[in-house]
C-alpha positions, -999 to 999 in steps of 0.1 A, spaced: 472 -207 447 485 -243 448 508 -252 476 541 -270 472 526 -304 479 498 -299 453 524 -289 427 545 -320 434 514 -342 432 502 -328 399 538 -329 385 541 -366 395 512 -375 372 537 -373 343 548 -407 355 527 -438 349 532 -453 384 517 -422 400 488 -420 375 479 -456 384 484 -449 421 461 -419 422 439 -428 392 444 -394 377 460 -379 346 466 -344 333 454 -327 302 469 -294 290 458 -265 268 427 -244 261 411 -266 234 415 -299 253 402 -285 286 372 -270 268 365 -305 254 367 -319 289 342 -294 302 318 -297 272 318 -335 275 314 -334 313 345 -356 315 354 -365 352 377 -337 363 389 -330 398 409 -298 394 413 -270 368 446 -250 372 448 -218 352 459 -182 351 436 -156 365 431 -142 330 420 -176 317 395 -180 345 381 -145 339 377 -152 302 360 -186 308 342 -181 341 307 -190 328 321 -223 314 339 -235 345 314 -225 372 294 -257 371 321 -283 364 323 -294 400 361 -293 398 383 -273 422 394 -241 405 430 -232 413 445 -199 401 482 -204 392 511 -181 382 530 -187 350 558 -202 370 535 -226 388 520 -238 356 555 -243 342 564 -266 372 534 -288 365 534 -287 327 550 -312 304 551 -288 274 581 -268 262 557 -238 259 531 -243 286 496 -230 280 474 -212 305 453 -241 317 457 -276 329 430 -301 339 434 -330 363 412 -358 352 400 -390 368 409 -422 350 375 -438 343 369 -473 356 374 -498 329 344 -519 320 345 -554 304 336 -545 268 332 -570 240 334 -556 205 302 -557 184 306 -575 151 283 -550 133 304 -520 143 339 -510 135 365 -509 164 402 -507 166 427 -530 182 462 -515 187 490 -540 188 521 -528 206 519 -491 195 548 -476 214 549 -440 202 526 -417 223 520 -393 194 508 -422 172 485 -435 199 470 -400 205 465 -396 167 448 -430 165 424 -421 192 417 -388 174 411 -408 141 387 -431 159 368 -401 171 367 -385 136 354 -417 119 328 -425 146 347 -454 162 337 -455 199 358 -485 211 396 -488 209 413 -518 224 449 -516 233 471 -545 243 492 -543 275 524 -535 254 508 -504 239 518 -472 255 495 -460 283 467 -439 269 468 -415 299 504 -405 290 505 -367 287 518 -369 251 490 -392 241 464 -369 257 480 -339 239 480 -357 205 444 -368 209 432 -332 211 403 -341 235 391 -372 215 397 -393 246 366 -377 261 344 -395 234 364 -426 226 366 -454 252 401 -469 253 402 -504 268 434 -522 280 431 -559 271 453 -590 272 460 -608 240 453 -634 228 426 -638 256 408 -608 241 403 -625 207 391 -657 223 362 -637 237 353 -620 205 318 -631 193 317 -658 167 314 -644 132 332 -611 139 354 -600 111 390 -595 122 410 -574 98 447 -565 99 469 -540 81 497 -561 65 519 -558 35 509 -593 24 472 -585 23 450 -574 -6 449 -538 -17 423 -518 2 413 -503 -31 401 -537 -46 363 -537 -51 348 -552 -20 318 -553 3 313 -530 33 332 -544 63 326 -540 100 344 -557 128 379 -553 144 407 -536 126 442 -544 140 469 -518 136 504 -531 144 536 -513 152 557 -499 123 587 -518 135 572 -553 140 538 -554 123 511 -578 137 522 -599 166 526 -636 160 502 -647 188 472 -628 173 477 -637 137 456 -669 140 426 -648 148 429 -626 117 406 -636 87 413 -607 64 446 -589 56 447 -557 37 474 -532 26 479 -498 11 496 -501 -23 526 -480 -32 523 -457 -62 537 -466 -86 538 -503 -76 575 -507 -84 587 -476 -66 614 -478 -41 594 -461 -13 600 -469 24 591 -503 39 559 -491 56 537 -461 64 534 -445 98 508 -465 118 484 -436 122 486 -426 86 479 -462 75 450 -464 99 435 -432 85 437 -445 49 422 -479 57 394 -466 80 385 -440 54 381 -467 28 361 -489 51 338 -460 58 335 -452 21 323 -487 15 296 -482 40 285 -450 22 294 -429 52 322 -408 37 
């Protein structure tokens, strides 16, 4: 059973300053915790009901994490969900490495994505389409935010999210790397074209691509409305737009 101090510590991880201070974050729910265990993701504690531990005892016995049995009320005090689930994992934030994108692979650059649900979905999309590197500017929401973790459905265990500073990041990109951006002024993604690898920039729905990184973009593309003269909204949700564009880029490679 966790003591009062432990509960306060785990609850504090809902706030960014304490996640940074302790270099920990929380992940909630059966499916996400199972992904953490399967991927051997760094995990210091698993908090769960006695019935959950009993049902999953073979799975958790070699994790190396401290196993703490909690009551429903204790889990509610720690959880960020309206309807808390039976299990919470406390994970270690991995040490960030200096990663340079490869020009012969597809990676994502997320420009000032402020909605945690969008960021979590974008990480999940990256995982689905085999993208292993996601770069996020400092103004993008913290990827260890509990809502991001929840929306990613465990994809964070396989996708490396790197915090970078723009435009410094683009100045270090290898020469010849294709830098693509989703923008209403670009060419239709459905125009016949060659397979394209490189960096795909996804901007915020409210502001689009930041002015300071536009000089580094060499290809703009957009998703056309149907029909073209319809009075549809100004833009698509960032995660939806990313899914359509990445799906087309993968199709061109013959991987879809």
